[in-house]
C-alpha positions, 0 to 999 in steps of 0.5 A: 215967732221964730223962723228957721234960718235955712228954709224961712219956715216957722221954727217948731218949739223945742220939747224943753220950750213946750214943757216949760210953756205947758208948766206955765199954764199949770201942773201937768202929769207924765201921761199928759206930757207923753200925749204931747209927744214928749216921751223923754219928759224926765230929761226935759224936766231935768234940763229945765231944773238945771236952767234954774226953774223950780219944778216940783214932782208929786207922785199920785196914784191912779188906776190904769186901764186894767184896774191896777193902781199905779203911780204917775208924776205930776209936775208943777212950776214954782213961780217966785216973786223974782221970776214974775218981774 
């Protein structure tokens, strides 16, 4: 566990770390990321891609609370043999 050097309290993971940790457990939707408090998830996904992580996005249709069909993104982390080692 990392500690903050100023007040010696456990350091809270960054949003980027939280998104990456969640993606390592399996695919995640934009709605789920929003529920985790990550409202700028598109920026975090872009930062992770720029850092070399292969993340694919698939748009899926779902019904919202009003019965309308809307699209939301589902993000998945591709794990290559090279990154497993």
